[in-house]
N, C-alpha and C positions, 0 to 999 in steps of 0.2 A: 779671558779667552782660553775657551773649553780645551782640554788636552788633545779630543781629537783636532782642530783646527789649528793649534800652535804646528804638531805633527803635517797636520795635510799641510800646511805654511811652510815651514823646514820644506819639507823631503820637494816642494815647488821651485824653492831656490836655490840653484848650487852654491851658490854665495851664502846661504847662511848655515846650509847645510858645512860649508865649509869651515864658516867659524867650526862650528860645535865638534867637528872630527880634529881640527886642533888642539881646541878644549878636553875633549877627553881623550886622544890620542894621540898627540904630537908627535912620541920616536916610531910610531908605526914605520914611513920608508928608513929613514935612518936603519933600523933593524933588521928588516929584508935586506938593506944593504949589506950590511957585512952578515948575515946568512950568507949570502946570493956569493961571495967572493971567493966561495972556499966549494961550490957547486960550477961545476964548466959551462957554458951556454954559454948561444951565437948570438939570439934573438929571443926575444919573449913577447907570448901575447897576454893582455890580462881579460879573463873573462869576465864582464861586469865592473869596467873600470871605475862606473861613478866619476866623480869631477875628477880624476887621473894622476891627484897625488903620489899614488904608489910607482909615477913613471921614474923618481929620484932612485928607484932599485935599485935602476941593473946603467952602466956604459953604454949596456950593448941596443942593438935597436930595440925599439920598443915600442908596442901596436896595443892601445884599448879599445876595445869594443863595449859598449854601451845599447839600451836600449833608448834612454833619454836622449833625446835630442839638443834640449839646451844644458842636460850634463856636458854633456858628448862639447857642445860652442863653448863650456864656457872649459874646460880639459883644453881644447885646440888653441883657445886664447892665450890662457895663462902657460899652459908647457908646452905646446906644439911650436918643435924646430926640429929643424935639421934629420934627427935619427927616431924622433917622437911623431908618431902620428896617432889622431882618435879618429873613429868611424863607427855609427848609429848602427848597430844592428843585434839581431836576437843570438845570443850565443845558442839556446837550443836547438835552431835551424842550421842546417847545414851552411858550415863558413865558405864565404867566398875566394875561392882558392886562389887568389890576387892576393889576399893575405896569410896564406901561408906559405914558406915553412918556416914553422914555430920548431928549436928543440926545448924548450923549458912554458910552460904553458901556465899563469895563476890563475885560481879563481881566491879572492879577498876579499871580504865580508861581504861575502852572499851567500853562501851557502844555507845560512840560516833563512834566506827567502826561498829556495826550494825544498822543492818535494825530492824524496829518494829516488821517486821516477829521475826526475830533473837535475839530481846532482848525475844519475847515469848516465845522463844521455852528452851534460856538458862535459864529463872523464869522455866519454865515445866522438863528443866532437874537440877534443886536448889531442889525443891519436889521431884525429883527421887534419889535423893542423900540424903534425910529423912530429910533435912530442914526444919525449923521451923519457920527458923530466914533467913532474905537473908536481904545483905547489899550494894547497889548501891552506887556505890562514883563517880566521873570524872572529874579531874579538868579539863579538855579541858572544859567542859561544861559549866563552872563556870566564867574562864578567857576570857577573850577574847582581849587579848594583841598583837600587832603586831607580836612579835615572837611567840607566843605560835600559834597564826592561822598560819601561816608561817612554820613554822617547824615541832611541834608538832601534829597539826592537819591534815598531809597530812602520818605522821608517823603510 
């Protein structure tokens, strides 16, 4: 199978993407959870949440927002319960006021997909959501290995 078709197949399948993430970076939610223990927060909004796996970063109410309805359905089925919700939407557009307020907004593993202007707009949305803190992390920027550049970069 050609590289571009493999990437497209993985991108269309939340389950395959979840498996790939689990293999390449299995400990990210735990590392985020450890980090957030030291950061006071009452509610988290993750912009570009994808498959929702980072919901485990907090015990506080969590909302994940992503453009891809298939990823949101997957996240809701797998992680949606109680204080965990997942919403389809564009985080570069004005946020639905029903979603706010959040004192911590996270942009995790999504910045490498955005232009500089889009990053600024995402940060503006974080402020509009009431965030006093913004957490930005992107393993694609941190890693330079062949597999990561060739497979996850295009995703």
